[in-house]
C-alpha positions, 0 to 999 in steps of 0.5 A: 500500500502506498501512502499519499504525501498530502492527504495525511495531517502530520501527527501532533508530537508530544514533548520531545525533550528527553528520549530514553532508551531501554532494551526490548529484551528486558521487561525490568528495564522497560518498566524502569524507563517508562516510570521515569520522567522521560518525554519519550521512552524508546524500547530498543529492538536494534543495537541492545538486542542480540540477533538470537534474542530479537524474536523474543524481544519483539514479543516482549515489547508488544506485550509491554506496550499492550499493558500501557495506557501511555503508549503515545510516549512509548516508541520503538526503535526498529531494526534498519531497513537494510537488515531485513528485520524491519517488517518482522518488527512492525508485524509484532508491535503495530497492533499494540499502537506505539506512539512512534517508530525510531528508524536507525541508519536512515539514508534519505527521504526514500527510507521514510517513504518506505517505512511510511508505506510499511506502516500504512499497510499495517495500521488499518489491520489493527484499527489504527488511524491512517498516519497515526504512527509517527517516525523519527529518523537517525540520519548520520549513522552511515557515510552515505547518510551524511550526504542526505541529511538535507533530503528530508524536507518537502512533501512526499509519501511518508513525510507527514509522519516525520516529527524528529531527526537525530544523529549518532556517532558510534555507528558512524565511527564503526563504519569509518573504522575510526578509533577516536571520536573525541578531542582531549577536551571531550569535544567531538572530532570534526567529522562528528561535529559535521554530523551534528551540524548536518542533522540540525540543518536537515531537521530545521529544513524539514520542519521537524525537531532536531534531537541530540545524540546520547552521552554514554558517560551517564554518571557525569551529570554536570558534563551532561548538563553543559552539553545539553545547554550548549546544543539547545543554544544552537537549536536542538530541541531534545536529547537521547538518553541511555540511563534514567539518571540523565532524564531530569537533567535533560528535561531541565536543560531543554525547558525554558527558564523563568528568566528566558520566558520573561525576556521573551515576553518583553521582546514580544511586548516591545514589538506589540507596542511598536506595530509595523516597526522593523526594529525596536530598542529594549534594555540598551539593545536594538532588536529586529524581526528575527529576535521576535521570531525567536522569542515567539518560538521560545514562548511556544516551547514553554506552552504560552501564546505570544 
């Protein structure tokens, strides 16, 4: 079954500050992740599950989803389309209506179209609304994928399902045969900074949320906070997590502070007081229309109308 590009409205996504992984073959870890404050829980059928455990993990994930009343925040990372396991993953889980599917090793819009068509085949079999299963894509995990981060923009079959794009360093590093990802100060080497930038640019061009990759050092919460605040300042809207202890730090970092909200309100009010003005002065600064757009976006993130 094909999926028309324009007939399906883009599903309204939930808050997407924190995305917490849990291995799909561990009921205990899935339960612990779901009890956390994560905006989205990612039940994993890919990297954290060995090949011989994947059939059992599919059954465990489907059974776990069926017990949850909050399935819209519980997503499933399926196996990549190139691996031949995706159809079996979807056959097992779609009846339980996960909030979305996280697609690893995506290499362009064609993969979103393919996954969208697979979902469109299965949703009506289980009484689900057409287009109700969202998609997020990991878009930098192969060398080829790096050249297609800008492909996700536009109106094409499956595009209305896409709500987020993220990037990854580990699989890319493995594909490159690279032994070092970080400089001595902990920052990423240029190839991985490029991946981060391409994901950000591609997601914004596509009108979806850019989501920062994981920080494996889950005990270093101070470093996590610094990194989350840094990428948020660059335009990222959320971050992947591998441990429940990371969730609170990520949520706080990606939630506008009271001072930020007050400043945004002041900017909006300054332009409202000067209708038609291209620039206004506020607290000794000259602000133009892009400042207004940023202020309105921040207030929207905070759940306020401008």
